[in-house]
Backbone bond lengths (Angstrom), bond angles and torsions (degrees), N, CA, C in turn:
res aa  C-N    CA-C-N  psi(-1)  N-CA   C-N-CA  omega(-1)  CA-C   N-CA-C  phi
1 X - - - 1.454 - - 1.532 109.22 -
2 X 1.309 115.95 138.48 1.465 122.02 -177.11 1.524 111.03 -70.35
3 X 1.313 115.84 143.06 1.468 120.86 173.06 1.519 108.53 -68.89
4 X 1.329 116.04 141.03 1.463 120.56 178.91 1.522 110.00 -98.62
5 X 1.333 115.10 143.77 1.459 122.81 -177.56 1.523 108.47 -130.11
6 X 1.325 117.02 137.91 1.470 121.58 174.24 1.525 108.53 -130.78
7 X 1.319 115.22 151.15 1.461 122.16 179.00 1.523 110.00 -106.37
8 X 1.318 116.23 139.50 1.462 122.77 170.69 1.521 105.89 -116.35
9 X 1.317 115.63 112.56 1.463 121.36 -173.15 1.519 111.92 -91.93
10 X 1.327 115.21 153.87 1.449 122.00 175.33 1.518 111.11 -84.44
11 X 1.310 115.28 -170.25 1.460 122.80 -178.18 1.529 110.60 -63.67
12 X 1.314 116.38 127.65 1.454 121.26 178.25 1.517 113.48 72.04
13 X 1.325 117.52 26.62 1.465 121.07 -179.11 1.519 110.13 -126.20
14 X 1.329 115.08 160.48 1.453 120.15 178.98 1.518 111.63 -171.14
15 X 1.322 116.13 -162.05 1.464 122.30 -175.18 1.525 113.73 -56.29
16 X 1.325 118.21 -32.84 1.467 120.83 -179.63 1.529 110.22 -58.64
17 X 1.323 117.02 -38.29 1.459 121.59 -176.08 1.530 112.68 -70.91
18 X 1.319 117.26 -26.15 1.470 120.11 -176.09 1.525 113.07 -109.70
19 X 1.313 118.07 12.41 1.466 120.62 -172.24 1.533 113.01 -57.87
20 X 1.320 118.49 -44.78 1.467 120.27 -179.81 1.529 111.11 -69.56
21 X 1.309 116.55 -39.99 1.462 121.14 178.02 1.529 109.92 -61.21
22 X 1.332 117.08 -45.82 1.465 121.24 179.39 1.525 111.09 -61.51
23 X 1.332 117.44 -41.78 1.470 120.96 178.56 1.528 111.21 -61.24
24 X 1.329 116.61 -42.45 1.467 120.48 178.74 1.528 111.57 -65.79
25 X 1.320 116.66 -39.76 1.464 119.86 177.15 1.528 110.92 -62.26
26 X 1.328 116.53 -46.50 1.467 120.61 -179.75 1.525 111.12 -63.86
27 X 1.324 117.28 -39.15 1.465 121.13 178.02 1.532 111.37 -66.12
28 X 1.328 116.55 -23.82 1.467 121.82 178.94 1.525 112.48 -90.87
29 X 1.332 117.23 3.07 1.455 120.70 175.56 1.515 116.27 99.02
30 X 1.318 118.31 4.01 1.467 121.40 176.32 1.522 109.58 -84.62
31 X 1.316 116.13 152.62 1.455 122.21 175.89 1.523 107.84 -107.65
32 X 1.335 116.81 115.85 1.465 121.22 -179.72 1.521 108.31 -86.81
33 X 1.340 116.08 123.85 1.462 121.83 -179.14 1.526 109.39 -116.53
34 X 1.323 116.30 156.11 1.463 121.27 -179.62 1.525 112.80 -85.05
35 X 1.319 116.86 -29.67 1.466 121.46 -175.97 1.530 110.38 -89.11
36 X 1.339 118.13 108.43 1.468 119.72 -177.29 1.529 113.76 -64.11
37 X 1.319 117.97 -21.86 1.466 119.60 -179.89 1.526 111.79 -71.84
38 X 1.330 117.22 -14.37 1.460 121.43 -178.62 1.533 112.84 -105.83
39 X 1.326 117.46 7.14 1.463 120.94 -175.13 1.526 112.15 -94.13
40 X 1.327 115.18 145.80 1.465 121.60 172.42 1.526 110.56 -78.90
41 X 1.338 115.54 -31.66 1.462 122.46 -177.13 1.521 108.63 -129.57
42 X 1.336 116.79 133.65 1.465 121.58 174.18 1.521 108.62 -109.20
43 X 1.323 115.76 137.27 1.457 121.46 173.76 1.516 106.43 -119.77
44 X 1.330 115.94 118.27 1.461 120.04 -178.89 1.521 109.30 -113.41
45 X 1.311 114.97 152.76 1.456 120.06 173.36 1.517 108.46 -132.80
46 X 1.316 116.02 133.67 1.452 122.95 174.38 1.530 110.17 54.10
47 X 1.326 117.33 -125.03 1.456 121.69 -177.79 1.512 114.34 -66.63
48 X 1.324 117.89 -12.12 1.459 120.45 176.71 1.519 112.09 -59.47
49 X 1.339 116.36 -25.39 1.469 119.55 178.60 1.526 111.61 -66.60
50 X 1.330 117.17 -19.56 1.469 120.62 177.69 1.522 111.89 -73.91
51 X 1.325 116.64 -13.34 1.464 120.84 -176.92 1.527 112.99 -97.18
52 X 1.331 117.33 2.62 1.463 119.78 178.19 1.523 108.20 -65.23
53 X 1.302 115.54 127.55 1.462 120.63 180.00 1.525 109.69 -110.32
54 X 1.330 117.30 137.86 1.470 119.78 177.21 1.530 112.38 -61.83
55 X 1.322 116.72 -18.86 1.461 120.37 -179.12 1.531 112.92 -80.31
56 X 1.329 118.04 -11.74 1.465 120.10 -179.32 1.523 109.98 -65.88
57 X 1.316 115.77 147.06 1.462 121.59 -178.95 1.525 112.64 -74.65
58 X 1.314 117.90 -20.94 1.469 121.54 -175.81 1.521 111.33 -59.33
59 X 1.312 115.85 135.60 1.459 121.56 176.17 1.527 110.82 -107.51
60 X 1.327 116.61 -9.22 1.462 122.00 177.71 1.517 108.48 -121.06
61 X 1.331 115.78 126.50 1.465 121.00 -179.65 1.525 108.33 -129.52
62 X 1.310 115.59 124.70 1.456 122.77 176.02 1.521 107.27 -102.42
63 X 1.337 117.04 115.17 1.464 122.59 -176.79 1.528 107.73 -106.09
64 X 1.325 116.46 111.13 1.464 121.55 -178.46 1.522 108.72 -102.67
65 X 1.315 116.12 119.12 1.467 123.40 178.63 1.530 112.75 50.20
66 X 1.322 114.69 67.10 1.469 121.33 175.59 1.529 109.61 -52.81
67 X 1.305 117.35 140.88 1.460 122.24 -166.97 1.518 116.31 -82.74
68 X 1.300 118.12 -10.11 1.466 119.92 -169.06 1.526 112.99 -90.41
69 X 1.321 116.49 133.99 1.465 122.49 171.53 1.521 107.02 -130.28
70 X 1.339 118.48 113.59 1.464 120.32 -178.34 1.527 111.68 -57.77
71 X 1.320 116.26 131.41 1.455 121.13 175.62 1.516 115.55 83.23
72 X 1.311 118.45 -1.18 1.460 119.93 179.08 1.529 108.93 -120.81
73 X 1.317 116.13 135.47 1.462 119.47 -179.11 1.524 110.38 -72.74
74 X 1.316 115.02 156.39 1.458 121.19 177.55 1.528 110.52 -61.69
75 X 1.328 117.34 -37.49 1.470 121.69 179.73 1.527 110.26 -64.08
76 X 1.314 117.09 -44.81 1.465 121.36 178.94 1.526 111.26 -61.72
77 X 1.325 116.55 -45.29 1.462 120.59 178.77 1.522 111.09 -62.65
78 X 1.324 116.07 -42.83 1.463 120.18 -179.34 1.532 110.61 -63.91
79 X 1.315 117.76 -40.90 1.463 121.30 178.88 1.533 110.42 -61.26
80 X 1.332 116.67 -44.15 1.467 120.62 177.96 1.524 110.77 -62.35
81 X 1.319 115.80 -39.30 1.468 120.36 179.80 1.525 110.82 -62.97
82 X 1.324 117.28 -43.60 1.467 120.81 179.75 1.527 110.93 -63.58
83 X 1.318 117.23 -43.45 1.464 120.61 179.75 1.525 111.32 -62.33
84 X 1.318 116.25 -47.71 1.466 120.12 -179.34 1.531 110.89 -64.25
85 X 1.318 117.31 -44.80 1.460 121.09 -178.64 1.512 112.72 -61.30
86 X 1.308 116.80 -43.77 1.464 120.68 -179.91 1.525 110.97 -65.28
87 X 1.324 116.89 -43.52 1.475 120.44 178.44 1.527 111.51 -64.20
88 X 1.312 116.70 -40.84 1.456 121.33 -172.83 1.524 113.39 -82.97
89 X 1.333 117.40 -41.50 1.461 120.70 -170.47 1.519 115.04 -113.57
90 X 1.312 118.39 -12.18 1.461 121.89 175.70 1.519 113.93 58.45
91 X 1.339 116.71 -124.68 1.465 122.27 -174.30 1.525 111.97 -60.18
92 X 1.330 117.43 -39.76 1.473 119.41 179.72 1.528 110.45 -59.50
93 X 1.326 116.62 -36.34 1.466 120.55 178.25 1.526 110.71 -67.89
94 X 1.321 116.59 -38.81 1.467 120.31 178.86 1.529 110.25 -62.19
95 X 1.330 117.17 -40.59 1.472 120.89 178.75 1.529 110.54 -65.54
96 X 1.310 116.49 -43.09 1.462 120.69 178.27 1.525 110.84 -62.26
97 X 1.323 116.92 -43.11 1.465 121.22 179.30 1.527 110.91 -63.33
98 X 1.324 116.96 -37.44 1.471 120.46 176.81 1.530 110.34 -62.28
99 X 1.328 117.28 -42.01 1.467 120.17 178.21 1.531 110.49 -66.23
100 X 1.327 116.88 -38.01 1.469 119.91 176.66 1.527 110.18 -59.26
101 X 1.320 116.48 -43.09 1.471 120.66 -179.71 1.522 110.93 -62.61
102 X 1.331 117.16 -40.22 1.469 119.97 178.33 1.532 110.90 -63.18
103 X 1.324 116.84 -41.72 1.464 120.08 -179.53 1.525 112.67 -67.92
104 X 1.323 118.01 -20.22 1.470 119.64 176.07 1.523 111.58 -61.93
105 X 1.339 116.36 -23.66 1.464 120.25 -179.69 1.526 112.76 -77.96
106 X 1.335 117.50 -3.81 1.467 120.01 169.83 1.523 105.59 -79.45
107 X 1.312 115.02 79.75 1.462 121.37 -168.17 1.523 114.43 -59.93
108 X 1.324 117.78 -35.88 1.470 118.03 -178.84 1.535 110.62 -62.49
109 X 1.321 117.31 -39.38 1.467 120.97 178.58 1.530 110.36 -70.75
110 X 1.316 117.20 -44.20 1.463 122.03 -179.61 1.528 110.78 -60.95
111 X 1.324 117.03 -43.70 1.470 121.31 179.96 1.533 110.65 -67.29
112 X 1.329 116.87 -41.12 1.465 120.47 178.81 1.536 110.57 -60.14
113 X 1.330 116.98 -42.58 1.467 120.20 177.73 1.527 111.49 -66.53
114 X 1.326 116.26 -41.95 1.469 120.21 -179.62 1.528 110.81 -61.52
115 X 1.321 116.83 -39.74 1.466 120.44 179.24 1.529 111.73 -69.50
116 X 1.318 117.35 -31.84 1.465 120.26 -176.55 1.523 112.39 -80.04
117 X 1.341 117.82 -20.45 1.461 120.18 -172.21 1.528 114.15 -57.95
118 X 1.323 120.91 -55.93 1.471 118.43 -172.89 1.524 113.76 -62.22
119 X 1.316 117.28 -38.50 1.464 118.71 -173.21 1.527 113.48 -90.92
120 X 1.334 117.51 -17.87 1.459 119.11 -173.34 1.520 114.55 -118.10
121 X 1.324 117.83 -2.87 1.464 120.08 -171.39 1.522 113.30 -58.88
122 X 1.315 117.38 -34.36 1.457 118.91 -174.67 1.516 113.91 -91.58
123 X 1.311 117.70 -12.00 1.457 118.04 -173.16 1.517 112.01 -127.43
124 X 1.292 113.75 150.11 1.457 122.11 169.23 1.518 104.24 -120.15
125 X 1.335 118.21 132.89 1.463 119.17 -178.47 1.531 111.04 -53.26
126 X 1.305 115.48 132.79 1.459 120.03 179.42 1.523 108.56 -118.47
127 X 1.282 114.67 139.57 1.458 120.67 174.49 1.524 106.74 -143.73
128 X 1.311 116.47 151.25 1.465 119.38 179.96 1.519 111.53 -57.83
129 X 1.318 116.12 -32.08 1.460 119.72 -176.58 1.531 112.78 -91.38
130 X 1.331 117.75 0.82 1.466 121.26 -177.98 1.525 109.86 -95.26
131 X 1.318 115.77 125.62 1.465 121.34 178.81 1.521 108.62 -101.37
132 X 1.334 116.37 109.74 1.464 122.33 -179.97 1.519 109.64 -100.97
133 X 1.333 115.87 132.64 1.460 121.65 174.46 1.514 107.25 -125.36
134 X 1.333 116.70 124.69 1.461 121.62 -179.66 1.521 109.49 -103.20
135 X 1.324 115.33 133.68 1.459 121.97 174.55 1.517 107.00 -121.29
136 X 1.330 115.87 129.76 1.463 121.13 -179.49 1.521 108.74 -124.14
137 X 1.305 116.33 142.30 1.456 118.84 171.09 1.522 108.01 -77.31
138 X 1.323 116.20 161.00 1.462 119.59 -177.46 1.526 111.31 -62.51
139 X 1.319 116.66 -39.69 1.463 120.76 179.05 1.524 107.68 -116.80
140 X 1.314 117.20 107.28 1.459 121.10 -177.88 1.521 109.12 -127.66
141 X 1.314 116.25 120.64 1.459 121.86 -176.64 1.519 112.55 -75.56
142 X 1.318 117.87 -18.30 1.455 120.40 -174.60 1.523 113.29 -90.38
143 X 1.299 118.32 -33.45 1.457 119.33 -176.94 1.524 109.98 -165.63
144 X 1.327 116.59 145.21 1.456 119.36 172.21 1.525 108.71 -111.11
145 X 1.311 116.38 169.21 1.461 120.89 -173.90 1.523 112.34 -60.44
146 X 1.316 117.69 -42.59 1.467 121.00 -179.21 1.525 110.48 -61.74
147 X 1.337 117.08 -44.81 1.466 120.72 179.64 1.520 111.02 -64.54
148 X 1.318 117.08 -39.41 1.459 120.90 -179.17 1.528 110.85 -66.08
149 X 1.313 117.34 -45.49 1.463 120.56 -178.20 1.518 112.67 -69.23
150 X 1.329 117.01 -27.17 1.465 119.69 -178.98 1.522 112.68 -84.41
151 X 1.333 118.29 -9.73 1.474 119.74 -178.49 1.507 111.79 -86.85
């Protein structure tokens, strides 16, 4: 039986952002499911890591660019991200930002993330049986490895 994978997206993110990743997973024999409570593996990006629930069945969690940076506001981090993205990627970044803005209108997801921020920003649920793998980009405006490990 194929391993099941679910995505937990950050603010302003959704299926459009992971379409190529999902296709590669399916081509490799994984089954991508929408319900994270039914997945063997969770893949989170940015603020999606705030939505990890200890009740989920997944024992493997891949956390890509966790959103938290101790001592820096979310607004400040987001501003730095926009500046870097525009300088580095130009038009492609503008298209990505437009898609992020469209996903903000998925209000149930946006509200769920907003509610989780104050109480969950510094922690990711830990369990002895939970295998967490963190992936960071070389230049990340939201958090660096030292800040993440010290939190």
